[in-house]
DRENBAMAR-807617 format. One record per residue (C-alpha): x, y, z; residue in one letter; residue number from 1. Coordinates in steps of 0.2 Angstrom, whole numbers, plus 5000, padded with zeros to 4 digits. Layout:
residues N
<<X Y Z> 'A' NUM>
...
//
This chain:
residues 350
<<4601 4802 5194> 'X' 1>
<<4603 4787 5183> 'X' 2>
<<4603 4771 5193> 'X' 3>
<<4618 4760 5193> 'X' 4>
<<4616 4746 5181> 'X' 5>
<<4624 4733 5192> 'X' 6>
<<4612 4737 5206> 'X' 7>
<<4597 4737 5195> 'X' 8>
<<4601 4720 5188> 'X' 9>
<<4604 4712 5205> 'X' 10>
<<4588 4719 5212> 'X' 11>
<<4579 4713 5197> 'X' 12>
<<4586 4695 5199> 'X' 13>
<<4581 4695 5217> 'X' 14>
<<4564 4700 5214> 'X' 15>
<<4561 4688 5200> 'X' 16>
<<4567 4673 5211> 'X' 17>
<<4557 4681 5226> 'X' 18>
<<4573 4680 5236> 'X' 19>
<<4576 4693 5249> 'X' 20>
<<4594 4700 5249> 'X' 21>
<<4604 4697 5265> 'X' 22>
<<4614 4710 5274> 'X' 23>
<<4631 4707 5266> 'X' 24>
<<4623 4708 5249> 'X' 25>
<<4614 4724 5253> 'X' 26>
<<4630 4732 5260> 'X' 27>
<<4639 4727 5243> 'X' 28>
<<4625 4735 5233> 'X' 29>
<<4625 4751 5244> 'X' 30>
<<4644 4752 5242> 'X' 31>
<<4644 4751 5223> 'X' 32>
<<4630 4764 5223> 'X' 33>
<<4640 4776 5234> 'X' 34>
<<4656 4774 5223> 'X' 35>
<<4646 4777 5207> 'X' 36>
<<4638 4792 5214> 'X' 37>
<<4654 4799 5219> 'X' 38>
<<4661 4796 5202> 'X' 39>
<<4646 4805 5194> 'X' 40>
<<4648 4820 5206> 'X' 41>
<<4666 4821 5201> 'X' 42>
<<4661 4821 5182> 'X' 43>
<<4648 4834 5185> 'X' 44>
<<4660 4845 5194> 'X' 45>
<<4672 4844 5179> 'X' 46>
<<4658 4848 5167> 'X' 47>
<<4653 4863 5177> 'X' 48>
<<4671 4869 5177> 'X' 49>
<<4673 4866 5158> 'X' 50>
<<4657 4876 5155> 'X' 51>
<<4663 4890 5166> 'X' 52>
<<4679 4891 5155> 'X' 53>
<<4669 4890 5139> 'X' 54>
<<4658 4904 5145> 'X' 55>
<<4673 4915 5150> 'X' 56>
<<4681 4912 5133> 'X' 57>
<<4664 4917 5125> 'X' 58>
<<4663 4933 5136> 'X' 59>
<<4681 4938 5131> 'X' 60>
<<4677 4935 5113> 'X' 61>
<<4661 4946 5114> 'X' 62>
<<4670 4960 5123> 'X' 63>
<<4684 4960 5109> 'X' 64>
<<4671 4960 5095> 'X' 65>
<<4662 4974 5104> 'X' 66>
<<4678 4984 5105> 'X' 67>
<<4681 4981 5087> 'X' 68>
<<4664 4987 5082> 'X' 69>
<<4665 5002 5094> 'X' 70>
<<4681 5007 5085> 'X' 71>
<<4674 5005 5068> 'X' 72>
<<4658 5015 5073> 'X' 73>
<<4669 5029 5079> 'X' 74>
<<4680 5028 5064> 'X' 75>
<<4695 5025 5076> 'X' 76>
<<4701 5010 5066> 'X' 77>
<<4713 5015 5052> 'X' 78>
<<4704 5032 5051> 'X' 79>
<<4710 5047 5041> 'X' 80>
<<4707 5063 5051> 'X' 81>
<<4706 5081 5043> 'X' 82>
<<4704 5097 5052> 'X' 83>
<<4695 5112 5044> 'X' 84>
<<4696 5129 5053> 'X' 85>
<<4684 5142 5048> 'X' 86>
<<4691 5160 5049> 'X' 87>
<<4690 5177 5041> 'X' 88>
<<4705 5183 5032> 'X' 89>
<<4711 5196 5020> 'X' 90>
<<4718 5187 5005> 'X' 91>
<<4730 5193 4991> 'X' 92>
<<4721 5186 4976> 'X' 93>
<<4733 5193 4963> 'X' 94>
<<4731 5207 4950> 'X' 95>
<<4734 5220 4964> 'X' 96>
<<4718 5214 4972> 'X' 97>
<<4713 5208 4989> 'X' 98>
<<4697 5200 4995> 'X' 99>
<<4690 5199 5013> 'X' 100>
<<4685 5181 5013> 'X' 101>
<<4679 5167 5024> 'X' 102>
<<4692 5153 5023> 'X' 103>
<<4696 5135 5028> 'X' 104>
<<4713 5134 5035> 'X' 105>
<<4716 5152 5029> 'X' 106>
<<4716 5146 5011> 'X' 107>
<<4705 5150 4996> 'X' 108>
<<4699 5137 4991> 'X' 109>
<<4700 5126 5006> 'X' 110>
<<4713 5111 5006> 'X' 111>
<<4709 5097 4994> 'X' 112>
<<4704 5082 5005> 'X' 113>
<<4710 5066 4997> 'X' 114>
<<4705 5049 5003> 'X' 115>
<<4703 5031 4998> 'X' 116>
<<4687 5022 4993> 'X' 117>
<<4680 5013 5008> 'X' 118>
<<4692 5021 5020> 'X' 119>
<<4684 5028 5036> 'X' 120>
<<4686 5047 5037> 'X' 121>
<<4683 5060 5050> 'X' 122>
<<4682 5078 5046> 'X' 123>
<<4683 5090 5061> 'X' 124>
<<4676 5107 5058> 'X' 125>
<<4682 5121 5070> 'X' 126>
<<4672 5137 5069> 'X' 127>
<<4683 5153 5073> 'X' 128>
<<4671 5165 5064> 'X' 129>
<<4657 5176 5071> 'X' 130>
<<4642 5166 5064> 'X' 131>
<<4637 5148 5065> 'X' 132>
<<4642 5137 5051> 'X' 133>
<<4640 5119 5044> 'X' 134>
<<4647 5107 5031> 'X' 135>
<<4639 5098 5016> 'X' 136>
<<4648 5085 5006> 'X' 137>
<<4642 5087 4989> 'X' 138>
<<4640 5072 4978> 'X' 139>
<<4643 5059 4991> 'X' 140>
<<4628 5048 4997> 'X' 141>
<<4629 5048 5016> 'X' 142>
<<4618 5046 5031> 'X' 143>
<<4607 5060 5036> 'X' 144>
<<4617 5062 5052> 'X' 145>
<<4632 5066 5042> 'X' 146>
<<4626 5076 5027> 'X' 147>
<<4608 5080 5030> 'X' 148>
<<4600 5096 5034> 'X' 149>
<<4609 5101 5050> 'X' 150>
<<4600 5104 5067> 'X' 151>
<<4606 5111 5084> 'X' 152>
<<4619 5099 5091> 'X' 153>
<<4618 5089 5075> 'X' 154>
<<4629 5098 5062> 'X' 155>
<<4626 5116 5066> 'X' 156>
<<4643 5123 5073> 'X' 157>
<<4642 5138 5084> 'X' 158>
<<4656 5151 5085> 'X' 159>
<<4671 5144 5095> 'X' 160>
<<4664 5127 5094> 'X' 161>
<<4668 5111 5084> 'X' 162>
<<4659 5096 5076> 'X' 163>
<<4666 5079 5069> 'X' 164>
<<4658 5072 5053> 'X' 165>
<<4662 5054 5051> 'X' 166>
<<4659 5043 5036> 'X' 167>
<<4665 5030 5024> 'X' 168>
<<4665 5035 5006> 'X' 169>
<<4659 5020 4996> 'X' 170>
<<4660 5028 4979> 'X' 171>
<<4676 5035 4970> 'X' 172>
<<4676 5051 4961> 'X' 173>
<<4678 5070 4962> 'X' 174>
<<4667 5079 4975> 'X' 175>
<<4667 5095 4985> 'X' 176>
<<4663 5102 5002> 'X' 177>
<<4655 5119 5008> 'X' 178>
<<4642 5125 5021> 'X' 179>
<<4624 5118 5020> 'X' 180>
<<4611 5128 5011> 'X' 181>
<<4606 5137 5027> 'X' 182>
<<4623 5145 5027> 'X' 183>
<<4624 5147 5008> 'X' 184>
<<4631 5165 5008> 'X' 185>
<<4647 5158 5017> 'X' 186>
<<4650 5148 5001> 'X' 187>
<<4649 5163 4991> 'X' 188>
<<4662 5171 5002> 'X' 189>
<<4675 5158 5001> 'X' 190>
<<4670 5142 5010> 'X' 191>
<<4673 5128 4998> 'X' 192>
<<4685 5115 4993> 'X' 193>
<<4688 5099 4983> 'X' 194>
<<4686 5081 4990> 'X' 195>
<<4694 5067 4980> 'X' 196>
<<4690 5049 4983> 'X' 197>
<<4703 5038 4974> 'X' 198>
<<4697 5020 4968> 'X' 199>
<<4703 5005 4977> 'X' 200>
<<4708 4998 4960> 'X' 201>
<<4715 5011 4949> 'X' 202>
<<4713 5011 4930> 'X' 203>
<<4728 5005 4920> 'X' 204>
<<4726 5022 4911> 'X' 205>
<<4730 5032 4927> 'X' 206>
<<4737 5049 4924> 'X' 207>
<<4755 5054 4928> 'X' 208>
<<4749 5071 4934> 'X' 209>
<<4733 5074 4943> 'X' 210>
<<4728 5092 4945> 'X' 211>
<<4714 5100 4954> 'X' 212>
<<4707 5117 4948> 'X' 213>
<<4693 5126 4957> 'X' 214>
<<4685 5140 4947> 'X' 215>
<<4676 5153 4958> 'X' 216>
<<4672 5172 4959> 'X' 217>
<<4673 5185 4973> 'X' 218>
<<4671 5203 4976> 'X' 219>
<<4688 5210 4977> 'X' 220>
<<4696 5227 4981> 'X' 221>
<<4709 5236 4972> 'X' 222>
<<4718 5252 4978> 'X' 223>
<<4725 5265 4967> 'X' 224>
<<4737 5280 4972> 'X' 225>
<<4737 5295 4961> 'X' 226>
<<4751 5307 4961> 'X' 227>
<<4748 5321 4974> 'X' 228>
<<4731 5314 4979> 'X' 229>
<<4724 5302 4992> 'X' 230>
<<4722 5284 4987> 'X' 231>
<<4705 5277 4981> 'X' 232>
<<4698 5259 4982> 'X' 233>
<<4687 5251 4969> 'X' 234>
<<4677 5235 4971> 'X' 235>
<<4674 5223 4957> 'X' 236>
<<4668 5205 4953> 'X' 237>
<<4684 5195 4950> 'X' 238>
<<4686 5177 4943> 'X' 239>
<<4698 5165 4952> 'X' 240>
<<4707 5149 4948> 'X' 241>
<<4713 5141 4965> 'X' 242>
<<4711 5157 4973> 'X' 243>
<<4721 5168 4961> 'X' 244>
<<4716 5179 4946> 'X' 245>
<<4726 5181 4930> 'X' 246>
<<4740 5185 4927> 'X' 247>
<<4745 5178 4944> 'X' 248>
<<4738 5161 4942> 'X' 249>
<<4753 5148 4942> 'X' 250>
<<4756 5140 4925> 'X' 251>
<<4753 5122 4922> 'X' 252>
<<4769 5113 4919> 'X' 253>
<<4769 5098 4908> 'X' 254>
<<4782 5085 4903> 'X' 255>
<<4781 5078 4885> 'X' 256>
<<4773 5061 4884> 'X' 257>
<<4763 5061 4900> 'X' 258>
<<4745 5058 4903> 'X' 259>
<<4737 5073 4913> 'X' 260>
<<4721 5073 4922> 'X' 261>
<<4712 5090 4926> 'X' 262>
<<4699 5089 4940> 'X' 263>
<<4688 5104 4936> 'X' 264>
<<4676 5111 4949> 'X' 265>
<<4664 5126 4946> 'X' 266>
<<4661 5134 4963> 'X' 267>
<<4655 5150 4954> 'X' 268>
<<4638 5156 4950> 'X' 269>
<<4641 5156 4931> 'X' 270>
<<4643 5144 4917> 'X' 271>
<<4661 5143 4911> 'X' 272>
<<4666 5137 4894> 'X' 273>
<<4684 5131 4895> 'X' 274>
<<4696 5128 4881> 'X' 275>
<<4714 5121 4881> 'X' 276>
<<4723 5126 4865> 'X' 277>
<<4734 5114 4855> 'X' 278>
<<4726 5098 4864> 'X' 279>
<<4710 5088 4865> 'X' 280>
<<4701 5083 4881> 'X' 281>
<<4695 5066 4885> 'X' 282>
<<4680 5066 4897> 'X' 283>
<<4683 5053 4910> 'X' 284>
<<4669 5057 4923> 'X' 285>
<<4656 5070 4926> 'X' 286>
<<4650 5075 4943> 'X' 287>
<<4657 5059 4952> 'X' 288>
<<4650 5047 4939> 'X' 289>
<<4658 5030 4936> 'X' 290>
<<4671 5031 4922> 'X' 291>
<<4662 5035 4905> 'X' 292>
<<4664 5021 4892> 'X' 293>
<<4667 5025 4878> 'X' 294>
<<4676 5041 4883> 'X' 295>
<<4670 5057 4875> 'X' 296>
<<4682 5069 4867> 'X' 297>
<<4680 5088 4867> 'X' 298>
<<4691 5103 4864> 'X' 299>
<<4679 5114 4875> 'X' 300>
<<4671 5109 4891> 'X' 301>
<<4657 5120 4898> 'X' 302>
<<4655 5119 4917> 'X' 303>
<<4638 5123 4925> 'X' 304>
<<4638 5130 4943> 'X' 305>
<<4642 5115 4954> 'X' 306>
<<4649 5104 4940> 'X' 307>
<<4664 5093 4942> 'X' 308>
<<4673 5086 4927> 'X' 309>
<<4688 5074 4926> 'X' 310>
<<4696 5077 4909> 'X' 311>
<<4712 5069 4903> 'X' 312>
<<4724 5074 4889> 'X' 313>
<<4740 5069 4882> 'X' 314>
<<4755 5080 4883> 'X' 315>
<<4760 5077 4865> 'X' 316>
<<4762 5094 4858> 'X' 317>
<<4776 5104 4865> 'X' 318>
<<4775 5123 4867> 'X' 319>
<<4767 5136 4877> 'X' 320>
<<4748 5136 4876> 'X' 321>
<<4733 5145 4884> 'X' 322>
<<4719 5137 4895> 'X' 323>
<<4704 5147 4901> 'X' 324>
<<4687 5154 4898> 'X' 325>
<<4681 5158 4880> 'X' 326>
<<4670 5172 4887> 'X' 327>
<<4680 5189 4887> 'X' 328>
<<4670 5194 4902> 'X' 329>
<<4678 5180 4912> 'X' 330>
<<4695 5181 4904> 'X' 331>
<<4698 5200 4904> 'X' 332>
<<4696 5213 4917> 'X' 333>
<<4695 5232 4918> 'X' 334>
<<4702 5232 4900> 'X' 335>
<<4717 5221 4903> 'X' 336>
<<4720 5204 4897> 'X' 337>
<<4724 5191 4903> 'X' 338>
<<4713 5192 4919> 'X' 339>
<<4701 5181 4928> 'X' 340>
<<4700 5163 4921> 'X' 341>
<<4716 5163 4910> 'X' 342>
<<4731 5152 4912> 'X' 343>
<<4747 5147 4904> 'X' 344>
<<4751 5129 4900> 'X' 345>
<<4769 5126 4895> 'X' 346>
<<4781 5111 4893> 'X' 347>
<<4797 5109 4903> 'X' 348>
<<4811 5119 4894> 'X' 349>
<<4799 5130 4885> 'X' 350>
//
């Protein structure tokens, strides 16, 4: 406790003059000291209350920051959530053929997942098949806990179970998803789909149409019924575009003057040389790369297995055109044409 200045000065003076203080003076000094001590106690009490208030405000702020961090960690803050259900299904793939496939959400390919760069994402995988499965996000650089080799209770999803894969895509581009390498046969049987991450700052050359095309293959069945005889079933390797084989692939519909982007994914086991008659491709990106500058122009694009290519073209040549593989083995089937990778491209009104 700091001594009262007045008392200190009085005592110092009396000492120097060798004068002993009388009772009245001592009482005055003690009274001043008591008053000063009371004031100091009151001030100390106020300071303690103020510190309590400050500590309380800090605790509240820390709790709020912790809650924000928890939500961000759990991807609950502005999170985009997608659900993928793994299920066996008999699919009509066109051309009079069916395929018994593993599917995401009963579709072949699985649904295209489209998100924004830097946006928190949660993909919940539900396994309604007979075997364990997993999920790999091809092309995205993510933590091991999300896209690394899965382990029990860490990415391997048992039958009738589910698992949530949470991540923030930092890079824009065209990617795809399918089971991990330990479940690679499931990909061959239909488990695959495209994942598109749109840039936060779109290019001024953004297309008017943005079309995702997944090229794949499957073993398909075709039944035939001869007159007066029992039906027979044949099985053959069949090429698909978005889950259909020619001639049942829906045509690409164009409007004159628009810029069109084709996002091409090769989910098959073979290289595919693709050609669009009457037009020229401008290669924008390959395998999730940053936009290529200067852009490369091609009239044919060859996709290796696993390749993704973003290719633009101008719809400036009205008419009806063909788009598909240059290999007859991939664009014809059982002596029929078109089949497999063969599409019609037409302008509105044509």
